[in-house]
N, C-alpha and C positions, 0 to 999 in steps of 0.2 A: 428568806429570800426564794424566789421560785427556783425549783430544782432542776429546771431544764430553760433553754433559749426559747423563746415564744415568739410568734408573730402578732399575736394578739392578746392583750392585758385586760382584765375587768376590773374597773378602777371605782372605788369609792370616793366622791368627792364631798368634804364636809363644808358645809356654807352657815357662816355664823353673822350675827347682825354687827352693823358698822358703817361707816362711810364708804371706805375704799373696799374693804374686805370682801362684801358680798360680790361686788362688781367683778373683782379678779378672780374669784373662785368660779363663778358662773363661766366667765369667760375661758376658764382653764376646762371645766367641764365640756363647753362646746368644741374646744380644741381636741381634747381626748377622743371625742365623738366624730369628729371631722377625719381624725387620723386612723378611725375604724375600730377603736377600743370602747366597748360597752361603759356605760357610767350608770352608777347608782348614787342619787343624791340624798344626803342627810342634811335636811335644813333645820338648823338650830333656831331659825327665827319662828318657827312653830311653837317652841317651847314658850315664847312669850304669851300664847293664848291659852296655856294651861295653868289652872289655879292650884292644883295640888300635886304632891310627890307622886300620889297613885297615878295620876294621869302621866305623869313623865316616865315612871317606870313602865307603864303599860305601852307608852311610845316606843321606849327602847327595846323592850321585849319582841315588839312586833318587828323592829328593825332587825333584831337578832335573827329571828326566823326568816326574814327575806334575804338577809346576807347570806344565810346558809343555803338558800337555794341559788343565790347570785353567785356564790364562790368567788369573791374577788381576789386578786392578786395584791393589791394594796390599796390603802386609803390616803388621801392627801389633803390637807386643810391649811387655812391662813394661820401661821404662829402657833399658839397653844391649843388650837381648837381641836386637834386630834387627840387631846388628853381627855377622854371622856371617862368620868369616873361614874361607878354603878354600885348601888343604887345613887340617885343623886347625891352628890357631894359626899361619897365615901372615896377619899383618895387612896385606899388600899387595894380597891378593884378598878383596874383599867380595863374599859371595854374591848378595844382591839387586841390587847394582851390576852384576854381572857379567850378571844375568838380566835387567838393565833393569826391575825392579819397583819401584815407589815403595814406600818404608817409612815408618814412623811409629813414634816413641818417646812412650810415655805415662810420664811420669815422677811417679810417687806417693811419692818420696822426693826429698831435695835433689839436683836434677842437676848442683850444681857439686861434690859430692863423689865422683861415680861414676868419674871418671877414663876416661869412655866414648869420648872424642874420641881417636882414633889419629891423625887428620889434620885439618888445617883443611879441605883438599879435601873430606873426607868430611862433615864438619858442614856445608859450605855447597853440598853437592851439591843440585840442583834436584829429585832424587828424595826427599830426606829432609825429615821434618816433625815439629816438635816440639810435645807437648802438655804443660802443665805445671800441676798442681793447686794450687799455692800462689802468690798473687799476689806475695808478695814475692821469692819464688825466681824467678818470671817476669821481674820487672822486672830482677833481677839478672844473669839469663841473658842477657837482651837487651842489657844494658850491657857485659858482658864479652865476649860473642862475637859482637856487631854481627849478629844473625840473629833473623829473626821468629820468633816462637813464640806458641802460643795457649793460653788458659785452658781447664782441663777439670777440675771437681771430680770427686770420686769419686761414687759411687752406690750402689744397692742391687739385689739380685734378688728382686722381690716374690714369686716362686715358691717362693724358699726361705725367705726372712724374712717371715713372715705371722703373724697371730693364731693360736694354739695353746692348748689347755687347760694350765693350769699342770701341772707335774709335782713331787710331793712332794718328791723328791730334790733339786730345783733351787731349791725355794722358799726366799727369803730376805728380809730387809729391804732389804739392798743387795747387788748383785752388781757385781763388776768382772772383766772379762776383758782379760789382758794381763800381760806378763811385766816383769821387772826384772832387772838385771845380777848376777850372782853375786859382784861385786867389792865387798869389804868397806871397803877403804881406797885410794881412788884416788891419793892422794899417794904412797903407798908402790909401788902399781903401777907408775906412772909413773917413779918413780926406778929402780924393777927393771929396767924395759924401757929404761934408758938415757938418759932425759929429763936435761937441764941443770937444776939448781937454779932457775935463774931462770925457766925455761919451767914448771917445776911450780907456781911461786907465781903466775905469770900466768895459767895454767889455772884456778887456785884463785880468782883475782879475776874472772875473766870468768864462771864458773860462779855465783858469788854475785851478779854483777851482773845476769845474764840473769834469775836468779829473783826478784830484786827488781823487774824491770821486764818482766812478761808481755807477749808481743806484740812485744818489741823483738828483733831477729836476733841471734845470735851474731856475725855479721859486722859488723853495725852497733855491737855493743858493742867488738868487736876495733878498728874503726876509731876509735871514741870515746878508747879507751886510747892508739892510736898517736899520735892528734894531741897528745897530752901529752908524749909522750917525746923525748929529744934526738935530734938527727939521727943520730947513729950507729946507735942502737937503732932507729929507724924503718928506717933502710937494712938492718939485720939480720932485722928482722920481714918487710919486704917481699922479702927473698932467700929467708927460710925459706917465705914463702907459695907460691913457685913451685917448691917442691921435692915431691917424692912423700910425704914425711913428713908434710906439713902436712896431707893427707887424714886420716892416722891421728889427728893431733893434733884434729883438728875432730870427728871420730867419737867420740874419748874423752871430749870435753866433752858432746856430745850425749847418750852414754851414761849419764854422771853425772848430767846435768839430769833426763833422763828417769827414772831411778831414784829420785832424791831427791824429784821431784815425785809420782810415784805412792805411794811409800812414806808421804809426809806426808799425802797427801789420805787414805788408808786409815787411818793412825795417829789422826787427828784426828776420824774418825767417833765418835759418841757410844758409849760402851761398852755400853750396854744393847740395842743392835741386833745382830741376827744379821747378819753380813758374810760373803759367799762371794767369794772370791779364787780365779779361774781363771788358773793360769800356771806358770811354770817355777820351779826350785829356788831363785832368787835371793830369793822370798818366805820362805824358811825363815829368815832374818834377823829377820822382824817377828813379834811377839808382842803380842796384846792380846785383853781380854776380849771374847768374841762373835765372833772372828775365825776362820774355818774355811778352810783352804788346801785347794784341790780338785785341783789339777794342772790341765795344758792341756786344752782341749776340742777337738774336731772342729769347725772353722768352719760347715760345711754343715749337719751333722748334729746337733751338740749347742747350738751357740751360740743358735738360735732357741727351743730349750727353756728355756735359762738366762733369755733375755731376757723370755720369757712368763711367768716363774714368779717374777721378783723384782718387789717393790714399787717400788724405785728401782733403775735401772740407772745406774752412775757410769761416766763417762768422763773420762779424762785424757788428753789429747791428746799424742802423741809429740813429743819436744823439737825434731825437725828441722823441724815445722810452726810458723811463727810466725803466719800468717794463716789458713789452710786448716783444714779438719775432716777426721777420717778416717772410714773407712766405717762405724764403730760407730754414729755419729750417725744415718746414714741406715738402717742395719740394725735398730737398736732402734725408731726411728719407723715403719718397715715391719711391725713386728710388732704396732703398735698398743700398745706398752708405753711406760712412762714413763722418760725420760731426764733425767739431771743431768749436764751437760757443762761444762767449764771454757771460758771465753769464747774465741772467736776471731773476727776481724773478718769472716771469711767467712759466719758464721752470720747477719749482717745482710742479706746479699743472698740467702741460700739458704731463710731461714725469717723468721717473725715472732716474734722473740724474746720470750719472756714467754707468748706464746699457743701458738705451735707446738713450742716447745722451752724448757726451763728451763736457765738457765746461771749459774755463779758465777764471780767475777773473781779471788776471793783465797781462803784457806784459811778465813778468819773468815765469808766468805759462805757457803762449802761447808758448815760445821757449822751455820750459821743455817737455811739452806734445807734441809738434810736434816731437821733438827728440824721445820721448817715443813711440809714436804710430806708427811712420815711420818703425820701427824694429818689429812691432807685426801685420803682415797682418791676422792672425787668430782671434786676438782679434778685430781689425777693422770689420771684418766679422761679427762676433758675435753681435757686438754693432748695426752695420747697419741693421742686419736682425731684431734685436729687436725693432729699432726705426721704420721700415717699418711696422712691425705689429702693434705697437701702433699707428700710424697714420692712417692706414687703418680702425682700429677699433674705433677711437675717432676723428680724425682730417681731415676729408675730407671737400669739400664745401657741400656735402649732409647733413652732420653734422650741419654744420652753417646754411644752408637753412632751417633745420628741427627746429632749434631753434626758428628762426623767426616765422615759422608756428605755433610752439608751443605757443609763446606768444600771437597771434592772437587767437588761441582756448581756451586758459586761459581766456583773456578777454572777450570771446564771452560767456563764462560760467556764467559770473556775470551780 
């Protein structure tokens, strides 16, 4: 860590390919710069254009030279993107460790699923710091890996997400941005992928239990089932949990839970509402009166127009998050638009629920609150205005970037 307290830090921001990850890290880069901290960008998306390992090695060698001149205090990236192996795919050589640069992972998905830890030596390196946005995942990470990690919720970029005039093309009673899986039959898919019949049934029970108990993690449900199994079954499950296939097992569960939650939410909306859904082809399986499937939208360019043009913006949180809220909560509020989101415990610490943001706890509440708020435009405007005020005061990427800087300054003081 820096050996003295500084007012200006030189920051490397790692950008990788993906849906949310590039936008989040580019917003962090802009935030660090706005706070007065110079930024050096490493854009992994450029590697997609390189055909040979020689090109990639040359790319990293050039970065190495530039970083020696830049003299960074730390590097920050989404999830495991900061674990850069050199030369390509050599896990024994770690780019930032070799350059003696402190590096940070920002986990905005479940960090226990990524398989990012190539060795416990890397995990417990004094140069490595972890931030996690979900308090439940944070507690589990600390328990499993005996490593300190820090809480950091998502945020918004208010220069992108801001009040705009509604666009007729995007006007709707309810809008939702998000995709669902194209899988129509998860049991069949799992059987075709070689899952044992018992494991298929176990997965079905877990999915049903998680959906009956919002806010309870998949891991907690698995442990609850495990406690009731015979010793032999518990041992087999424990052995399975240490295998690589276990991550695929969990991802399949999250995939199904998320798809069913989102499709049920849209399906239960009143039929007389004009509903716009922006997402991938998985939505083609759903048909109902008033539903208009619009396809994916560009996050920075089109999402603000969608949010500003809808009377109600619906949010259904991804299934990996049992406590945290996603960036849609902050983005919609920053637009001064009205949001109706499913409840997560993080809402209680980030907002004044009922005043800054409206939320539902089950599908019956979703239907009731949609009917309630649709007829109260003045109340929607009041809640949206308070939500925007709260986000601008506490929940921008500048606030999150400052939290990271504060940690480095605190450590430098001791």
